[in-house]
C-alpha positions as CSV (number, residue, x, y, z in Angstrom):
1,X,11.2,61.5,-19.2
2,X,7.9,61.2,-16.9
3,X,6.1,59.8,-20.0
4,X,8.6,57.1,-20.7
5,X,8.6,55.9,-17.3
6,X,4.6,55.9,-17.2
7,X,4.7,53.5,-20.5
8,X,7.1,51.1,-19.1
9,X,5.0,50.8,-15.7
10,X,1.5,51.0,-17.0
11,X,1.7,50.1,-20.7
12,X,0.4,51.8,-24.0
13,X,-3.0,53.6,-23.9
14,X,-5.9,51.8,-24.9
15,X,-8.7,53.1,-27.0
16,X,-12.2,53.3,-25.8
17,X,-13.7,50.7,-28.1
18,X,-11.4,48.5,-26.6
19,X,-13.3,48.2,-23.3
20,X,-15.1,45.1,-24.0
21,X,-11.6,43.3,-24.0
22,X,-11.1,44.1,-20.6
23,X,-14.2,42.2,-19.3
24,X,-13.3,39.2,-17.1
25,X,-14.9,35.8,-17.6
26,X,-15.9,33.8,-14.4
27,X,-12.5,32.0,-13.8
28,X,-10.7,35.3,-14.1
29,X,-13.1,37.2,-11.9
30,X,-13.1,34.5,-9.3
31,X,-9.5,34.8,-9.0
32,X,-9.4,39.0,-8.4
33,X,-12.9,39.4,-6.8
34,X,-12.7,36.3,-4.7
35,X,-9.1,36.5,-3.7
36,X,-10.0,38.8,-0.4
37,X,-12.6,36.2,0.9
38,X,-10.7,33.3,0.2
39,X,-7.4,34.7,1.7
40,X,-9.3,35.2,5.2
41,X,-9.0,31.5,5.3
42,X,-5.5,32.3,6.5
43,X,-6.6,34.4,9.3
44,X,-10.2,33.9,10.1
45,X,-9.9,30.4,12.0
46,X,-6.8,31.9,14.0
47,X,-9.1,34.8,15.1
48,X,-11.6,32.4,16.7
49,X,-8.8,30.7,18.4
50,X,-7.2,33.8,19.7
51,X,-10.5,34.7,21.4
52,X,-10.9,31.0,23.0
53,X,-7.2,31.0,23.9
54,X,-8.0,34.0,26.8
55,X,-9.7,30.8,28.5
56,X,-7.7,27.9,27.8
57,X,-6.5,25.4,25.1
58,X,-9.1,23.2,26.6
59,X,-12.0,25.5,25.0
60,X,-10.6,25.0,21.2
61,X,-13.5,22.4,20.8
62,X,-15.9,25.3,20.7
63,X,-14.3,26.4,17.6
64,X,-16.4,23.6,15.6
65,X,-20.0,24.9,16.6
66,X,-18.7,28.6,15.9
67,X,-17.7,27.6,12.4
68,X,-20.7,26.0,11.6
69,X,-22.3,29.4,12.7
70,X,-20.2,31.3,10.4
71,X,-21.1,29.0,7.5
72,X,-24.7,29.5,8.1
73,X,-24.0,33.3,7.9
74,X,-22.0,32.8,4.6
75,X,-25.0,31.0,3.2
76,X,-27.2,33.7,3.9
77,X,-25.1,36.2,2.4
78,X,-24.6,34.4,-0.5
79,X,-28.3,34.1,-1.2
80,X,-28.8,37.7,-0.4
81,X,-26.1,38.9,-2.7
82,X,-27.4,36.7,-5.5
83,X,-30.7,38.5,-5.2
84,X,-28.8,41.6,-4.9
85,X,-27.0,40.8,-8.2
86,X,-30.3,40.1,-10.1
87,X,-32.2,43.0,-9.0
88,X,-29.5,45.4,-9.4
89,X,-27.6,44.3,-12.5
90,X,-25.7,47.2,-12.9
91,X,-23.7,47.0,-9.6
92,X,-23.2,49.2,-6.5
93,X,-24.2,46.4,-4.2
94,X,-25.0,47.8,-0.8
95,X,-24.9,51.3,-1.7
96,X,-27.4,50.7,-4.3
97,X,-29.7,48.8,-2.2
98,X,-29.6,51.0,0.9
99,X,-29.9,53.9,-1.3
100,X,-33.2,52.8,-3.4
101,X,-34.7,51.1,-0.2
102,X,-33.8,52.9,2.8
103,X,-33.0,56.3,1.7
104,X,-30.1,58.4,0.5
105,X,-28.4,58.7,3.9
106,X,-28.4,54.9,4.6
107,X,-27.1,54.3,1.3
108,X,-24.0,56.9,1.9
109,X,-23.5,55.1,5.3
110,X,-23.2,51.7,3.3
111,X,-21.1,53.5,0.5
112,X,-18.7,55.2,3.0
113,X,-18.4,52.0,5.0
114,X,-17.7,50.0,1.9
115,X,-14.9,52.8,0.9
116,X,-13.2,52.4,4.4
117,X,-13.3,48.5,4.3
118,X,-11.9,48.5,0.7
119,X,-8.8,50.7,2.1
120,X,-8.7,48.2,5.1
121,X,-8.8,45.4,2.5
122,X,-5.5,46.2,1.1
123,X,-3.9,47.3,4.7
124,X,-5.0,44.1,6.2
125,X,-4.2,41.6,3.4
126,X,-0.8,43.0,2.5
127,X,-0.2,43.4,6.4
128,X,-1.4,39.6,6.8
129,X,1.0,38.6,3.7
130,X,3.8,40.2,5.0
131,X,3.2,38.3,8.5
132,X,3.2,34.8,6.4
133,X,6.4,35.9,4.6
134,X,8.3,36.7,8.1
135,X,6.6,33.4,9.5
136,X,8.7,31.5,7.0
137,X,11.7,34.0,7.3
138,X,12.2,35.3,10.8
139,X,14.8,37.5,10.1
140,X,12.6,39.7,8.0
141,X,10.4,40.8,11.1
142,X,11.9,44.1,11.7
143,X,11.2,45.0,8.0
144,X,7.5,44.4,8.1
145,X,6.1,47.9,7.4
146,X,8.8,48.4,4.7
147,X,7.8,45.1,3.0
148,X,3.9,46.0,3.0
149,X,4.8,49.4,1.8
150,X,6.4,48.3,-1.2
151,X,4.0,45.3,-1.9
152,X,1.2,47.9,-2.0
153,X,2.9,50.1,-4.6
154,X,3.5,47.0,-6.9
155,X,-0.2,46.0,-6.7
156,X,-1.2,49.7,-7.3
157,X,0.8,49.9,-10.6
158,X,-0.5,46.3,-11.6
159,X,-3.8,47.5,-11.2
160,X,-2.9,50.8,-13.2
161,X,-2.1,48.3,-16.1
162,X,-5.8,47.0,-16.7
163,X,-8.1,44.7,-15.1
164,X,-7.4,41.8,-17.8
165,X,-3.8,42.0,-17.3
166,X,-4.1,42.2,-13.4
167,X,-6.5,39.2,-13.5
168,X,-4.1,37.1,-15.6
169,X,-1.4,37.6,-13.3
170,X,-3.5,37.0,-10.3
171,X,-5.2,33.8,-11.4
172,X,-2.2,31.8,-10.7
173,X,-1.4,32.5,-7.2
174,X,-5.2,32.4,-6.1
175,X,-5.8,28.8,-7.6
176,X,-2.3,27.6,-6.5
177,X,-3.4,28.7,-2.9
178,X,-6.8,26.9,-3.2
179,X,-4.7,23.8,-4.4
180,X,-2.2,24.1,-1.5
181,X,-5.0,24.3,1.0
182,X,-6.8,21.6,-0.6
183,X,-3.9,19.1,-0.5
184,X,-3.1,20.4,2.9
185,X,-6.8,19.6,4.2
186,X,-6.8,16.4,2.5
187,X,-3.4,15.4,3.8
188,X,-4.5,16.3,7.2
189,X,-7.9,14.2,7.1
190,X,-6.2,11.5,6.0
191,X,-3.7,11.5,8.8
192,X,-6.9,11.8,10.9
193,X,-8.8,8.9,9.7
194,X,-5.7,6.4,9.5
195,X,-4.8,7.3,13.1
196,X,-1.3,9.1,12.2
197,X,-2.5,12.6,13.8
198,X,-2.1,12.6,17.4
199,X,-5.5,11.8,19.1
200,X,-4.8,13.5,22.5
201,X,-3.7,17.0,21.1
202,X,-7.2,18.2,21.5
203,X,-10.1,18.0,24.0
204,X,-13.0,15.9,23.3
205,X,-16.1,17.8,21.8
206,X,-18.8,18.7,24.7
207,X,-16.0,18.9,27.5
208,X,-17.3,21.5,29.8
209,X,-14.6,24.3,30.2
210,X,-14.7,26.9,33.0
211,X,-15.2,30.4,32.2
212,X,-16.8,29.7,28.5
213,X,-20.1,31.7,28.5
214,X,-22.3,33.0,25.9
215,X,-20.5,36.2,25.6
216,X,-17.1,34.8,25.0
217,X,-18.7,32.5,22.5
218,X,-20.4,35.6,20.8
219,X,-17.1,37.0,20.7
220,X,-15.4,34.6,19.2
221,X,-18.1,33.9,16.4
222,X,-17.7,37.7,15.5
223,X,-14.1,37.6,15.2
224,X,-14.4,34.1,13.0
225,X,-16.8,36.4,10.7
226,X,-13.8,38.4,9.5
227,X,-13.4,35.3,7.3
228,X,-16.6,36.7,5.5
229,X,-15.0,39.9,4.3
230,X,-15.2,40.3,0.7
231,X,-18.2,38.4,0.1
232,X,-19.9,41.5,-1.5
233,X,-17.3,42.7,-3.9
234,X,-18.7,40.7,-6.6
235,X,-22.0,42.7,-6.1
236,X,-20.3,45.9,-6.7
237,X,-18.1,44.9,-9.7
238,X,-21.0,43.3,-12.1
239,X,-19.8,45.5,-14.9
240,X,-16.3,44.0,-15.1
241,X,-17.9,40.5,-15.9
242,X,-18.4,39.6,-19.5
243,X,-22.1,39.4,-20.9
244,X,-24.3,38.1,-19.7
245,X,-23.0,40.1,-16.7
246,X,-25.7,39.2,-13.9
247,X,-25.5,35.7,-14.7
248,X,-21.7,35.3,-14.6
249,X,-21.4,37.2,-11.5
250,X,-24.2,35.2,-9.6
251,X,-22.5,32.1,-10.5
252,X,-18.8,33.3,-9.7
253,X,-20.4,34.3,-6.3
254,X,-21.5,30.5,-5.9
255,X,-18.2,29.2,-6.8
256,X,-16.4,31.6,-4.3
257,X,-18.9,30.6,-1.5
258,X,-18.4,27.0,-1.9
259,X,-14.6,27.2,-1.9
260,X,-14.5,29.4,1.0
261,X,-16.7,27.1,3.0
262,X,-14.7,24.1,2.1
263,X,-11.4,25.9,3.2
264,X,-12.6,27.5,6.1
265,X,-14.2,24.5,7.6
266,X,-11.4,22.1,6.9
267,X,-8.9,24.4,8.6
268,X,-10.9,25.0,11.7
269,X,-11.4,21.3,12.1
270,X,-7.7,20.5,11.5
271,X,-6.7,23.4,13.9
272,X,-8.8,21.9,16.5
273,X,-7.6,18.1,16.0
274,X,-4.0,19.0,16.0
275,X,-4.3,21.4,18.9
276,X,-3.1,24.4,17.4
277,X,-3.0,27.4,19.8
278,X,-2.1,31.0,18.2
279,X,1.3,32.5,18.5
280,X,2.6,36.0,17.7
281,X,5.6,34.0,16.0
282,X,4.0,32.0,13.6
283,X,0.7,31.5,11.9
284,X,-1.9,29.0,12.6
285,X,-1.6,27.9,9.0
286,X,2.3,27.8,9.0
287,X,2.0,25.6,12.5
288,X,-0.5,23.2,10.7
289,X,1.5,23.0,7.7
290,X,4.6,22.2,9.5
291,X,2.8,19.3,11.7
292,X,1.2,17.7,8.7
293,X,4.5,17.8,6.1
294,X,7.3,18.9,8.2
295,X,9.5,21.6,7.1
296,X,9.9,20.6,3.7
297,X,9.4,22.0,0.2
298,X,5.6,21.5,0.2
299,X,5.4,23.5,3.7
300,X,7.3,26.4,1.8
301,X,5.2,26.0,-1.1
302,X,1.9,26.4,1.4
303,X,3.5,29.7,2.9
304,X,4.4,31.0,-0.5
305,X,1.0,30.8,-1.9
306,X,-0.6,31.8,1.6
307,X,1.7,34.8,1.3
308,X,0.9,35.7,-2.1
309,X,-2.8,35.3,-1.9
310,X,-2.9,37.4,1.6
311,X,-1.0,39.9,-0.3
312,X,-3.1,39.8,-3.7
313,X,-6.3,40.0,-1.9
314,X,-5.7,43.4,-1.9
315,X,-6.6,43.2,-5.4
316,X,-10.5,42.5,-4.4
317,X,-10.3,46.5,-3.0
318,X,-8.5,47.5,-6.1
319,X,-11.3,46.0,-8.2
320,X,-14.4,47.1,-6.1
321,X,-13.0,50.7,-4.9
322,X,-12.8,52.3,-7.9
323,X,-16.2,51.2,-9.0
324,X,-18.0,52.0,-6.1
325,X,-16.1,55.5,-5.9
326,X,-17.4,56.0,-9.7
327,X,-21.3,55.2,-8.5
328,X,-20.7,57.9,-5.7
329,X,-19.1,60.2,-8.0
330,X,-21.9,59.9,-10.5
331,X,-24.3,60.7,-8.0
332,X,-22.4,63.6,-7.1
333,X,-21.3,62.5,-3.9
334,X,-17.4,62.4,-4.6
335,X,-15.3,64.1,-6.8
336,X,-15.7,64.1,-10.6
337,X,-12.4,62.8,-11.6
338,X,-13.3,59.5,-10.0
339,X,-15.8,58.9,-13.0
340,X,-12.9,59.6,-15.5
341,X,-11.2,56.3,-17.1
342,X,-7.4,56.2,-17.3
343,X,-4.9,55.2,-20.1
344,X,-5.7,51.5,-19.8
345,X,-9.6,51.9,-19.2
346,X,-9.4,51.8,-15.4
347,X,-10.7,54.0,-13.3
348,X,-7.0,55.2,-12.1
349,X,-7.6,58.1,-9.8
350,X,-9.8,55.6,-7.7
351,X,-6.6,53.1,-7.9
352,X,-4.3,55.6,-7.2
353,X,-6.4,56.9,-3.9
354,X,-6.9,53.4,-2.7
355,X,-2.9,52.6,-3.0
356,X,-2.1,56.0,-1.3
357,X,-4.6,55.8,1.5
358,X,-3.9,51.9,2.3
359,X,0.1,52.8,2.8
360,X,-1.0,55.6,5.2
361,X,-2.9,52.9,7.3
362,X,-0.1,50.3,7.3
363,X,2.2,53.1,8.5
364,X,0.0,54.2,11.3
365,X,-0.7,50.9,12.6
366,X,2.7,49.7,12.1
367,X,1.5,46.6,9.9
368,X,-0.3,45.1,12.9
369,X,-3.0,42.6,11.5
370,X,-4.6,42.0,14.7
371,X,-5.3,45.9,15.5
372,X,-6.5,46.3,11.9
373,X,-8.9,43.3,11.5
374,X,-12.0,44.4,14.1
375,X,-11.9,47.9,12.2
376,X,-11.8,46.0,9.0
377,X,-14.8,43.7,9.9
378,X,-16.9,46.6,11.2
379,X,-16.5,48.5,7.9
380,X,-17.7,45.4,6.1
381,X,-20.6,44.4,8.5
382,X,-22.3,47.6,8.4
383,X,-23.1,47.4,4.4
384,X,-23.9,43.6,5.1
385,X,-26.5,44.7,7.6
386,X,-28.0,47.5,5.5
387,X,-27.9,45.7,2.4
388,X,-29.9,42.7,4.1
389,X,-32.5,45.4,5.7
390,X,-32.8,47.1,2.4
391,X,-33.7,43.7,0.6
392,X,-36.1,43.2,3.4
393,X,-37.7,46.3,2.8
394,X,-37.6,45.5,-0.8
395,X,-39.7,42.1,-0.9
396,X,-42.2,43.4,1.6
397,X,-42.9,46.4,-1.0
398,X,-42.9,44.5,-4.1
399,X,-43.9,41.1,-2.9
400,X,-42.7,39.1,-6.2
401,X,-43.4,35.5,-6.6
402,X,-41.6,33.5,-4.0
403,X,-40.7,36.5,-2.1
404,X,-41.3,34.9,1.5
405,X,-38.4,32.7,1.3
406,X,-36.1,35.4,0.0
407,X,-37.6,37.6,2.9
408,X,-36.7,35.1,5.4
409,X,-33.2,34.6,4.4
410,X,-32.6,38.4,4.5
411,X,-34.1,38.6,7.9
412,X,-31.8,35.8,9.3
413,X,-28.7,37.4,7.6
414,X,-29.9,40.9,8.9
415,X,-30.4,39.7,12.7
416,X,-26.9,37.9,12.7
417,X,-25.0,40.9,11.1
418,X,-26.3,43.5,13.7
419,X,-25.8,40.9,16.4
420,X,-22.1,40.8,15.1
421,X,-21.9,44.5,14.9
422,X,-23.1,44.9,18.6
423,X,-20.7,42.3,19.7
424,X,-17.8,44.1,17.9
425,X,-18.5,47.5,19.5
426,X,-19.0,46.0,22.8
427,X,-15.8,43.4,23.0
428,X,-13.4,45.5,20.9
429,X,-14.4,49.3,21.2
430,X,-10.7,50.3,21.5
431,X,-10.1,49.1,18.0
432,X,-13.4,50.2,16.3
433,X,-14.3,53.7,18.2
434,X,-12.6,55.2,15.1
435,X,-15.3,54.1,12.6
436,X,-17.8,55.9,14.9
437,X,-16.2,59.4,14.1
438,X,-14.7,58.6,10.8
439,X,-18.0,57.2,9.0
440,X,-20.1,60.5,10.2
441,X,-17.0,62.5,8.9
442,X,-17.1,60.8,5.5
443,X,-21.0,61.2,5.1
444,X,-20.6,64.8,6.0
445,X,-17.9,65.2,3.6
446,X,-20.0,63.3,0.8
447,X,-22.9,65.8,1.6
448,X,-20.7,68.9,1.3
449,X,-19.4,67.7,-2.0
450,X,-23.1,67.2,-3.2
451,X,-24.1,70.6,-2.1
452,X,-21.1,72.2,-4.1
453,X,-22.1,70.3,-7.4
454,X,-25.6,71.2,-6.9
455,X,-24.5,74.9,-6.5
456,X,-22.3,74.8,-9.3
457,X,-25.1,73.4,-11.5
458,X,-27.2,76.1,-10.8
459,X,-24.7,78.7,-11.3
460,X,-23.8,77.2,-14.8
461,X,-27.2,76.6,-16.1
462,X,-27.9,78.3,-19.4
463,X,-31.7,79.5,-20.1
464,X,-31.8,78.3,-23.9
465,X,-34.8,80.5,-24.5
466,X,-32.3,83.5,-24.5
467,X,-30.8,83.1,-27.5
468,X,-26.9,83.8,-27.7
469,X,-27.0,85.9,-30.8
470,X,-29.1,88.6,-29.1
471,X,-26.6,89.2,-26.4
472,X,-25.1,92.4,-26.9
473,X,-21.3,92.3,-26.9
474,X,-19.5,94.7,-24.3
475,X,-16.4,96.7,-24.6
476,X,-13.2,95.2,-23.6
477,X,-10.5,96.9,-21.5
478,X,-7.2,94.8,-21.9
479,X,-4.5,95.5,-19.0
480,X,-0.9,94.1,-19.9
481,X,1.4,93.9,-16.7
482,X,4.7,94.6,-18.0
483,X,8.4,94.2,-16.6
484,X,10.3,95.9,-19.6
485,X,10.6,96.1,-23.0
486,X,11.2,92.5,-23.9
487,X,10.3,89.9,-26.5
488,X,7.8,88.2,-23.9
489,X,5.9,91.9,-23.7
490,X,5.9,92.6,-27.4
491,X,4.1,89.1,-28.2
492,X,1.8,90.0,-25.4
493,X,1.1,93.6,-26.6
494,X,0.5,92.4,-29.9
495,X,-2.1,89.6,-28.9
496,X,-3.8,92.3,-26.3
497,X,-4.2,94.5,-29.5
498,X,-5.9,91.8,-31.5
499,X,-8.8,91.8,-28.8
500,X,-9.3,95.5,-28.5
501,X,-8.3,99.0,-29.0
502,X,-8.3,99.9,-25.6
503,X,-5.1,98.5,-24.1
504,X,-3.2,99.8,-20.9
505,X,0.1,98.6,-20.3
506,X,0.9,98.9,-16.6
507,X,4.8,98.9,-15.0
508,X,5.3,98.7,-11.4
509,X,8.5,100.3,-10.3
510,X,10.3,100.0,-6.9
511,X,12.3,103.4,-7.6
512,X,11.5,106.7,-9.5
513,X,14.9,105.8,-11.4
514,X,13.4,102.5,-12.9
515,X,10.0,104.3,-13.9
516,X,11.8,107.2,-15.7
517,X,14.1,104.7,-17.4
518,X,10.9,102.7,-18.5
519,X,8.9,105.8,-19.7
520,X,11.9,106.9,-21.9
521,X,12.1,103.0,-23.4
522,X,8.4,103.0,-24.1
523,X,8.2,106.3,-26.1
524,X,11.5,105.3,-28.2
525,X,9.5,102.3,-28.5
526,X,6.4,104.1,-29.9
527,X,3.9,101.4,-29.1
528,X,0.7,103.4,-29.6
529,X,-0.2,101.9,-26.4
530,X,-0.9,103.8,-23.0
531,X,1.6,103.1,-20.3
532,X,0.4,103.4,-17.0
533,X,3.6,103.4,-14.3
534,X,3.1,102.7,-10.6
535,X,5.9,103.3,-7.9
536,X,5.7,100.2,-5.2
537,X,7.2,101.8,-2.0
538,X,7.4,98.4,-0.4
539,X,9.0,96.8,-3.7
540,X,5.6,94.9,-4.3
541,X,4.3,94.2,-7.6
542,X,1.0,92.6,-6.7
543,X,-0.3,95.3,-4.4
544,X,-0.3,98.5,-6.8
545,X,-1.3,96.5,-9.6
546,X,-4.2,95.0,-7.8
547,X,-5.2,98.3,-6.5
548,X,-4.9,99.7,-10.3
549,X,-7.3,96.9,-11.3
550,X,-9.8,97.5,-8.7
551,X,-9.8,101.1,-9.8
552,X,-10.5,100.1,-13.5
553,X,-13.1,97.4,-12.2
554,X,-15.0,100.2,-10.4
555,X,-15.0,102.8,-13.5
556,X,-16.3,100.0,-15.8
557,X,-18.8,98.2,-13.6
558,X,-21.7,100.3,-14.6
559,X,-21.2,100.1,-18.3
560,X,-20.5,96.3,-18.3
561,X,-17.5,96.6,-19.6
562,X,-15.2,93.5,-19.9
563,X,-12.0,93.8,-17.9
564,X,-9.1,91.3,-19.2
565,X,-5.7,90.7,-17.6
566,X,-3.2,89.7,-20.2
567,X,-0.2,88.0,-18.3
568,X,3.0,87.5,-20.4
569,X,4.9,84.3,-19.3
570,X,8.0,82.8,-20.4
571,X,9.0,79.2,-19.9
572,X,12.7,77.9,-20.0
573,X,13.7,75.0,-22.1
574,X,14.8,73.1,-18.9
575,X,12.8,72.5,-15.9
576,X,15.5,73.5,-13.5
577,X,16.1,76.8,-15.3
578,X,12.6,78.1,-14.0
579,X,14.1,77.9,-10.5
580,X,16.5,80.6,-11.5
581,X,13.9,83.3,-12.0
582,X,11.3,85.0,-10.3
583,X,7.7,83.5,-10.4
584,X,5.9,87.2,-10.0
585,X,3.6,86.3,-13.0
586,X,2.5,83.1,-11.4
587,X,1.9,84.8,-7.9
588,X,-0.2,87.5,-9.9
589,X,-2.2,85.2,-11.9
590,X,-3.0,83.3,-8.9
591,X,-4.1,86.1,-6.8
592,X,-6.3,87.7,-9.4
593,X,-8.2,84.1,-10.0
594,X,-9.0,83.8,-6.6
595,X,-10.0,87.4,-5.9
596,X,-11.0,89.6,-9.2
597,X,-14.0,89.1,-11.1
598,X,-12.1,89.5,-14.5
599,X,-10.9,87.6,-17.5
600,X,-7.1,86.4,-17.4
601,X,-5.3,85.3,-20.4
602,X,-1.7,83.9,-20.4
603,X,0.6,84.6,-23.3
604,X,3.4,82.2,-23.2
605,X,7.0,82.6,-24.7
606,X,9.1,79.6,-24.9
607,X,12.7,80.0,-24.9
608,X,14.7,77.8,-27.2
609,X,18.2,77.6,-25.4
């Protein structure tokens, strides 16, 4: 049943040699790896206006120079990540840069921050997409959280179906969004140039406004920089590109940066010109569309494509999170299952983990985008800062040809990123304090996992100079817990006797009558196997059996004899039938695995009806 549902939802398994067919060309990669950055146009300009609105609508003209500052930082980041793609063509992005140039702990900070960021990418994108839907259909406002959870589940299933399939689906909404905003900006600029847009709705550029100081402008700038989230995703996902992967990734990065710059600057300018103020009931993009086109079909087309890309921007997280988790797991800082490809050749464990974690965040924050964005931005600007710093160290250490301009670009980017981080922690501490606790906790967990894997490797390592054929084989004592004379017990005893002549059957009875009855049946059965009977005063099978095994272990410890417990276990034909039977065998086996230095073998007996 489960297998059929899985096939319907995910599709047929793919062969390992089909991996190359799952690689992305530039247009598909732009769709799934740039959707996060491009979608931030829908809320980045609004975040600037929210800060400026605290003073007055007259301060909205400051959004223009702030937007220029955001574009300067975008340029520095694009140049930096192009260099990272060329220097680290196997992916890993900020994690690899920080690890190799600043040290492992800084790499883990970058990696841990990015993992958190990708979880927040999904939560923020889907929450913002839900806001866009409910802006167009206000009756749906009370169901924001439920809608967001369902959307995350759909995107998770879509990604489990494979990279190429998800990219094919996502390409249409992304390019439709770019087309819709392109038409919106062109139409808005046309109205401005022809005088059809209101010339009195905005304050003139340069108008002095009381209450606007450097601190407020820096706060608005840092909020606007939330539009840059997702820029690093391409550098993390280079292995997903078709060959030559680094060249295609670098070209895709430039395409993304150019589109983002045009859309962001266009929306900021039009929002200023039309004097649009942020509202809890309607997004800036929705208000702008209604002013330029009215509430006609094209307005709803803009809202629909905006909602789609905001929701599907989560796919950037689903594309990058599994690859980053793979790199961390490969270095033994995350569980090994994150290195395993699923049926559709994607890293399914990473995809499922991301989906569950983002749903948890949406429920905790009740889908409140404004509360999630500051935490989201901090999660991405820590890796931004560390990657810029790492590249500075790399250029100073290696000094390749033409390294000084690269160094200056990274230096400018690093200074701006650190400034933004400081502003965030000062102005929005109530929203971002969680990262101060959570990121060190994640690093601690990374180190504990790494320590465990090193300890396991040390204990499992084999000295090949000690030949296996020279190792003496010790005697084997077989203990078979029996609950009576049954087909299950018979099968287990036959198997035990094939392993050793030294077999002991152990029966635990809760009364003398039960023990006498068992001994009488055993004698009639004539097994030629020794039976040990134990009286359980408190009706527990586990306690007397465990004490008996301890006694055998103690007596065989010096001789090096192996003690094996053969567990008879029957399995019912229907799953619900197992609920009608006690699970003493499962309990005994679980206890022995945890506490005893013995070999455990399970002999299954399957019922046919």
